[in-house]
C-alpha positions as CSV (number, residue, x, y, z in Angstrom):
1,X,74.2,119.2,91.2
2,X,73.7,119.7,87.4
3,X,72.7,123.1,86.1
4,X,69.0,123.1,85.3
5,X,67.0,125.4,83.1
6,X,64.8,126.8,85.9
7,X,62.8,129.0,83.4
8,X,61.1,125.8,82.0
9,X,58.4,124.4,84.4
10,X,57.5,120.8,84.7
11,X,53.9,119.4,84.6
12,X,53.3,116.1,86.3
13,X,50.1,114.3,85.2
14,X,48.5,111.2,86.8
15,X,45.0,110.1,85.9
16,X,44.4,107.3,88.4
17,X,42.8,108.1,91.7
18,X,45.3,106.7,94.2
19,X,45.9,109.3,96.9
20,X,48.8,107.3,98.3
21,X,50.9,107.5,95.1
22,X,54.3,108.3,96.6
23,X,56.0,108.5,93.2
24,X,54.1,111.8,92.5
25,X,55.5,113.3,95.7
26,X,59.0,112.1,94.8
27,X,58.8,113.8,91.4
28,X,57.5,117.1,93.0
29,X,60.3,117.1,95.5
30,X,63.1,116.1,93.1
31,X,62.3,118.9,90.6
32,X,61.2,121.5,93.2
33,X,64.5,121.1,95.1
34,X,66.3,121.8,91.9
35,X,64.6,125.2,91.6
36,X,62.1,124.1,88.9
37,X,58.5,125.3,89.0
38,X,56.4,122.2,89.4
39,X,52.7,121.8,88.5
40,X,50.8,118.5,89.1
41,X,47.5,117.1,88.0
42,X,46.1,115.3,91.0
43,X,42.9,113.5,92.0
44,X,41.9,115.8,94.9
45,X,42.9,119.0,96.7
46,X,43.2,116.9,99.8
47,X,45.9,114.7,98.3
48,X,49.0,114.7,100.5
49,X,51.0,115.8,97.5
50,X,49.1,119.1,97.6
51,X,50.7,119.9,100.9
52,X,54.3,119.8,99.6
53,X,56.2,123.1,99.8
54,X,57.9,122.1,96.6
55,X,54.6,122.1,94.6
56,X,53.9,125.4,92.8
57,X,50.3,124.6,91.8
58,X,47.9,121.7,91.8
59,X,45.5,121.1,88.9
60,X,42.5,118.9,89.5
61,X,41.7,115.9,87.4
62,X,38.1,116.2,86.1
63,X,35.5,113.8,87.4
64,X,34.1,110.9,85.4
65,X,35.4,109.3,82.2
66,X,38.1,110.9,80.1
67,X,38.9,110.1,76.5
68,X,41.7,111.5,74.4
69,X,39.8,114.7,73.7
70,X,39.2,115.2,77.4
71,X,42.9,114.6,78.1
72,X,43.8,117.1,75.5
73,X,41.4,119.7,77.0
74,X,42.9,119.1,80.4
75,X,46.5,119.5,79.2
76,X,45.7,122.6,77.3
77,X,43.9,124.1,80.3
78,X,46.9,123.4,82.5
79,X,49.2,124.9,79.8
80,X,47.2,128.1,79.7
81,X,47.6,128.3,83.5
82,X,51.3,127.7,83.4
83,X,51.7,130.3,80.7
84,X,54.8,129.0,78.9
85,X,56.2,125.7,77.5
86,X,56.8,123.0,80.1
87,X,58.3,119.6,80.4
88,X,55.4,117.0,80.6
89,X,56.0,114.0,82.8
90,X,53.3,111.3,82.8
91,X,53.3,109.3,86.0
92,X,51.0,106.4,85.1
93,X,50.6,104.2,82.0
94,X,47.4,105.7,80.7
95,X,48.8,109.2,80.9
96,X,52.0,108.1,79.1
97,X,49.9,106.4,76.4
98,X,47.7,109.5,76.0
99,X,50.6,111.8,75.8
100,X,52.1,109.7,73.0
101,X,48.8,110.0,71.0
102,X,48.5,113.7,71.6
103,X,52.2,114.6,71.1
104,X,51.8,116.5,67.8
105,X,48.8,118.5,69.1
106,X,50.7,119.6,72.2
107,X,53.7,120.9,70.2
108,X,54.7,124.4,71.4
109,X,53.1,123.9,74.8
110,X,54.9,120.8,76.1
111,X,58.3,119.2,75.8
112,X,58.2,115.5,75.3
113,X,60.8,112.8,74.3
114,X,60.9,112.0,70.6
115,X,59.2,108.7,71.1
116,X,58.3,106.5,68.1
117,X,54.5,106.7,67.5
118,X,52.5,104.1,69.5
119,X,55.6,102.7,71.3
120,X,54.4,103.5,74.8
121,X,51.1,101.7,74.2
122,X,53.0,98.7,72.6
123,X,55.3,98.1,75.6
124,X,52.5,98.6,78.2
125,X,50.3,96.1,76.4
126,X,51.0,92.7,78.0
127,X,50.2,90.8,74.8
128,X,52.6,93.0,72.7
129,X,55.3,92.6,75.4
130,X,55.2,88.8,74.9
131,X,55.9,89.3,71.2
132,X,58.7,91.8,71.9
133,X,60.4,89.4,74.3
134,X,60.1,86.5,71.8
135,X,61.6,88.6,69.0
136,X,64.6,89.7,71.1
137,X,65.2,86.4,73.0
138,X,64.5,88.0,76.4
139,X,63.1,85.4,78.9
140,X,59.4,85.9,79.6
141,X,56.9,83.5,81.3
142,X,55.2,81.1,78.9
143,X,52.0,82.8,77.8
144,X,48.8,81.9,75.9
145,X,46.3,84.4,74.4
146,X,43.1,82.4,74.2
147,X,40.3,83.1,71.7
148,X,37.6,81.2,73.5
149,X,36.7,79.8,76.9
150,X,37.8,76.4,75.8
151,X,41.2,77.7,74.8
152,X,41.5,79.5,78.1
153,X,40.8,76.2,79.9
154,X,43.3,74.4,77.7
155,X,46.0,77.0,78.4
156,X,45.6,76.4,82.1
157,X,46.0,72.6,81.5
158,X,49.1,73.2,79.4
159,X,50.8,75.7,81.8
160,X,49.8,74.0,85.0
161,X,48.1,75.3,88.1
162,X,48.2,77.8,89.6
163,X,48.5,80.1,86.5
164,X,48.4,83.8,86.1
165,X,45.6,85.7,84.3
166,X,46.3,89.2,83.0
167,X,44.4,91.7,80.9
168,X,46.5,92.9,78.1
169,X,45.5,96.5,78.5
170,X,44.8,97.0,82.2
171,X,44.3,100.8,81.8
172,X,40.9,100.0,80.1
173,X,39.5,98.1,83.1
174,X,36.3,99.7,84.5
175,X,36.5,101.0,88.0
176,X,34.3,99.3,90.5
177,X,33.7,96.3,88.2
178,X,35.6,93.8,90.3
179,X,38.2,93.1,87.6
180,X,41.8,93.2,88.5
181,X,44.7,93.6,86.2
182,X,46.3,90.3,87.4
183,X,44.7,87.3,89.1
184,X,45.8,83.9,90.2
185,X,43.9,81.1,88.6
186,X,43.4,77.8,90.5
187,X,41.0,76.0,88.2
188,X,40.0,75.7,84.5
189,X,36.6,77.0,85.5
190,X,38.1,80.2,86.8
191,X,39.8,80.7,83.4
192,X,36.5,80.1,81.5
193,X,34.6,82.6,83.7
194,X,37.3,85.2,83.4
195,X,37.4,84.9,79.6
196,X,33.7,85.5,79.5
197,X,34.3,89.0,80.9
198,X,36.6,90.0,78.0
199,X,34.2,92.5,76.6
200,X,33.8,94.2,80.0
201,X,37.5,94.3,80.4
202,X,38.1,96.0,77.1
203,X,41.1,93.9,76.1
204,X,42.4,90.4,75.6
205,X,42.9,87.9,78.4
206,X,46.4,86.3,78.8
207,X,47.0,83.1,80.6
208,X,50.6,82.9,81.9
209,X,52.9,80.5,83.6
210,X,53.2,81.1,87.3
211,X,56.7,82.0,88.5
212,X,56.6,81.6,92.3
213,X,57.4,84.9,94.1
214,X,59.7,85.3,97.1
215,X,62.0,87.7,98.8
216,X,65.1,88.2,96.7
217,X,63.5,87.1,93.4
218,X,62.0,90.4,92.2
219,X,64.2,93.0,90.5
220,X,63.5,96.2,88.6
221,X,65.4,98.5,86.2
222,X,64.7,102.2,86.1
223,X,66.2,104.4,83.3
224,X,66.0,107.3,81.1
225,X,66.7,106.9,77.3
226,X,67.7,110.2,75.8
227,X,67.4,112.0,72.5
228,X,70.8,110.6,71.3
229,X,69.5,107.0,71.6
230,X,71.6,106.3,74.7
231,X,70.5,105.4,78.1
232,X,72.7,107.6,80.3
233,X,70.7,107.0,83.5
234,X,69.9,103.4,84.4
235,X,70.2,101.2,87.5
236,X,68.9,97.9,89.0
237,X,67.3,97.3,92.3
238,X,65.8,94.5,94.3
239,X,62.6,94.3,96.2
240,X,63.4,93.7,99.8
241,X,59.8,93.9,100.9
242,X,56.6,94.3,99.0
243,X,52.9,94.8,99.8
244,X,51.0,92.7,99.4
245,X,53.7,90.3,100.5
246,X,55.5,88.4,97.7
247,X,53.5,89.9,94.8
248,X,52.8,93.6,95.4
249,X,54.5,97.0,95.0
250,X,57.9,97.8,96.4
251,X,57.7,98.6,100.1
252,X,61.4,98.5,100.6
253,X,63.9,98.5,97.7
254,X,67.7,98.5,97.6
255,X,70.0,99.6,94.8
256,X,72.1,96.6,93.9
257,X,74.2,95.6,90.9
258,X,72.7,92.9,88.6
259,X,74.4,92.7,85.2
260,X,72.0,90.2,83.8
261,X,69.0,92.4,84.5
262,X,70.7,95.6,83.3
263,X,71.9,94.0,80.1
264,X,68.5,92.7,79.2
265,X,66.8,96.0,80.0
266,X,69.3,98.0,77.9
267,X,69.0,95.5,75.0
268,X,65.2,95.9,74.9
269,X,65.3,99.7,75.1
270,X,67.9,99.9,72.3
271,X,66.1,97.5,70.0
272,X,62.8,99.3,70.3
273,X,64.3,102.8,70.0
274,X,62.5,103.8,73.2
275,X,62.8,107.4,74.4
276,X,62.0,108.7,77.8
277,X,61.6,107.3,81.3
278,X,61.0,103.6,81.8
279,X,60.5,101.1,84.6
280,X,61.0,97.4,83.9
281,X,60.0,94.5,86.3
282,X,61.9,91.2,86.3
283,X,61.5,88.0,88.3
284,X,64.2,85.3,88.8
285,X,63.3,81.8,88.0
286,X,65.6,79.8,90.4
287,X,65.1,76.7,88.4
288,X,66.5,78.1,85.1
289,X,68.5,81.0,86.6
290,X,66.9,83.3,84.1
291,X,65.4,86.7,84.8
292,X,62.0,87.0,83.2
293,X,60.8,90.4,82.0
294,X,57.3,90.8,83.5
295,X,56.3,94.4,82.8
296,X,57.5,97.4,80.8
297,X,56.1,100.6,82.2
298,X,56.6,103.7,80.0
299,X,56.9,106.1,82.9
300,X,58.7,106.5,86.2
301,X,58.3,103.7,88.8
302,X,56.9,104.9,92.1
303,X,60.2,104.1,93.8
304,X,62.4,105.9,91.2
305,X,63.9,108.0,94.0
306,X,65.8,104.9,95.1
307,X,68.2,105.6,92.1
308,X,69.3,109.0,93.2
309,X,73.1,109.3,92.9
310,X,75.4,111.5,94.9
311,X,74.9,114.5,92.7
312,X,71.1,114.3,93.1
313,X,70.5,112.9,89.6
314,X,67.5,110.7,89.0
315,X,65.3,109.9,86.0
316,X,63.0,112.8,86.2
317,X,65.9,115.3,86.5
318,X,67.6,113.5,83.6
319,X,64.4,114.0,81.5
320,X,64.2,117.7,82.3
321,X,67.9,118.2,81.6
322,X,67.7,116.5,78.3
323,X,64.5,118.1,77.0
324,X,65.8,121.5,77.8
325,X,69.1,121.0,76.0
326,X,71.3,120.5,79.0
327,X,73.9,117.8,79.3
328,X,72.9,114.7,81.3
329,X,75.8,113.8,83.6
330,X,77.0,110.3,84.1
331,X,74.8,108.4,86.5
332,X,77.1,107.3,89.4
333,X,76.1,104.1,91.2
334,X,75.3,104.3,94.9
335,X,75.0,100.6,95.6
336,X,73.4,99.8,98.9
337,X,71.1,102.8,99.0
338,X,67.5,102.0,100.2
339,X,64.1,103.4,99.6
340,X,61.3,102.8,102.2
341,X,57.6,103.4,101.6
342,X,56.5,103.9,105.3
343,X,52.9,102.9,105.1
344,X,53.4,99.8,103.0
345,X,56.6,98.7,104.8
346,X,54.7,98.7,108.1
347,X,52.1,96.4,106.6
348,X,54.7,94.1,105.1
349,X,56.5,93.9,108.4
350,X,53.3,93.2,110.3
351,X,52.6,90.3,107.9
352,X,56.1,89.0,108.4
353,X,55.6,88.9,112.2
354,X,52.4,87.0,111.8
355,X,53.8,84.6,109.2
356,X,57.5,84.6,109.8
357,X,58.3,81.6,107.5
358,X,56.6,83.2,104.5
359,X,58.8,86.3,104.7
360,X,62.2,84.7,104.7
361,X,64.4,85.3,101.7
362,X,64.5,82.4,99.3
363,X,67.6,80.3,99.8
364,X,68.1,80.1,96.1
365,X,67.9,83.9,95.6
366,X,71.1,85.6,94.3
367,X,73.5,87.2,96.8
368,X,73.2,91.0,97.0
369,X,76.7,91.5,95.5
370,X,75.9,89.5,92.3
371,X,78.6,90.0,89.6
372,X,81.6,89.5,91.9
373,X,81.8,93.2,93.1
374,X,82.3,92.3,96.7
375,X,80.0,93.0,99.6
376,X,77.6,95.9,99.1
377,X,77.5,98.3,102.0
378,X,74.2,99.6,103.4
379,X,73.7,103.3,102.9
380,X,71.2,105.9,104.0
381,X,67.6,105.1,103.3
382,X,65.3,107.6,101.7
383,X,61.7,107.7,103.0
384,X,58.9,108.0,100.4
385,X,56.8,110.3,102.6
386,X,58.8,111.9,105.3
387,X,61.4,114.6,104.5
388,X,62.8,117.0,107.0
389,X,62.5,119.9,104.6
390,X,58.9,119.0,103.6
391,X,57.1,117.3,106.5
392,X,53.5,118.1,105.8
393,X,52.8,115.5,103.1
394,X,53.8,112.8,105.6
395,X,51.4,114.1,108.2
396,X,48.6,114.4,105.6
397,X,49.3,110.8,104.4
398,X,49.3,109.5,108.0
399,X,45.9,111.1,108.7
400,X,44.4,109.9,105.4
401,X,45.9,106.4,105.9
402,X,44.4,106.2,109.4
403,X,40.9,107.2,108.1
404,X,41.3,104.7,105.2
405,X,42.1,101.9,107.7
406,X,39.2,102.9,110.0
407,X,36.7,102.7,107.1
408,X,37.9,99.2,106.4
409,X,37.7,98.0,110.0
410,X,35.2,100.0,112.0
411,X,31.4,99.8,111.3
412,X,30.0,103.2,110.4
413,X,33.4,104.7,109.7
414,X,32.8,104.7,106.0
415,X,29.7,106.9,106.4
416,X,31.6,109.2,108.7
417,X,34.5,109.4,106.3
418,X,32.2,110.2,103.4
419,X,30.5,112.9,105.5
420,X,33.9,114.3,106.4
421,X,35.0,114.4,102.7
422,X,31.8,116.2,101.7
423,X,32.4,118.8,104.3
424,X,36.1,119.3,103.5
425,X,37.1,122.6,101.9
426,X,37.9,122.6,98.1
427,X,41.5,123.8,98.8
428,X,44.0,122.7,101.4
429,X,43.2,124.5,104.7
430,X,46.8,125.8,105.1
431,X,48.1,126.6,101.6
432,X,51.8,127.2,101.2
433,X,52.5,131.0,101.2
434,X,52.7,132.2,97.7
435,X,51.3,129.0,96.2
436,X,48.7,129.3,93.4
437,X,45.2,128.0,93.8
438,X,44.3,124.8,92.1
439,X,43.5,125.3,88.4
440,X,41.5,123.4,85.9
441,X,38.4,121.4,86.4
442,X,36.2,121.4,89.4
443,X,36.9,119.2,92.4
444,X,36.2,115.5,91.7
445,X,32.9,114.2,93.0
446,X,33.0,110.5,92.2
447,X,34.9,107.7,90.6
448,X,35.0,107.3,86.9
449,X,36.3,104.9,84.4
450,X,39.9,105.0,83.4
451,X,40.3,107.1,80.2
452,X,39.0,105.1,77.2
453,X,42.1,105.4,75.0
454,X,42.5,103.4,71.9
């Protein structure tokens, strides 16, 4: 294992309200096991992450809307509680974008990559990504950015049905408004109706060519681009299962070589001068054989622990090493390693049992050992939630997941769940010995809009 500066804490920040975000737990465990003091901004003291023995302190996200000024207040409050400079690690797009805007004002309190101003926002913006791909010659689905309902309908006619609709800045979508970041369009009327909600969405509507999903077609690249402009840590993986099936997050992923994806990813990172952790999503178009870049996320992907090499190096450890002046070792491939998100993998498997034909790998998907490297052995799988040295988050997730499912299925369970949440204590009932109490704002009391960043 590399030698870490354990005198420098890490602060993880995530502003969305997803209690089942396994990437947060992965970062807590990765850094905590290295002896680093880990603080995390989370949505609730009942979050499964708050039960981890590797978490030093939880800091609660304030309720309601949060603009840049609110984000700055939150980070300064956490910094005061930590008491010394810390490595800041955003875990969702909006946090990464906010950190980029606030970088100068956080100097002396937080260590951040020397990122070009506004770059995190540029790559996360779906419309900007279209332009980046066009300039660099990286395959990207054909995309139109309409200026009127008529142009939205015309884009659907040109691209063909079904088509994909995306909001260019999904972090601005209001909670509870029924708008989703991505939607499948099956008619020109749907395109017109969706365009009419552009003001509500807060960003431009994109109409995009539909690349059919399927097992074996979705790939991702996770990496860390360091202060010396290199990308010392980077690897490709394939979605083996997703939830929802065919078009959702990674439920089971596998570390596999893919030279085409890795070359495209590294070319984009180098051309942009990107610094920090990144997660890029690709989809293979079997007809052309091209891997299309679908998303550039300026933060760790939730499944980043898949790419943990034999020395324990992953992207969050690489970030901490680099920002504290340590050498980042060479990232050694562990092809065949798997990562399983237990709750979503079970749902994906259940769907496969009810619709077995839908779940089969596409016959035109590439072989696992693409690139002529020979057969890739299967290695030990890492679970997102369960860990022998840290079992309580998995138990808390299972209990919360069961209640979540009951509220969706059983009449009256929603009211019972709300009553149970109202009666729940403000701190975990069995705090880890020696752990500090949650700091910062009071316990969240309701959903609010995603931070209204520029």
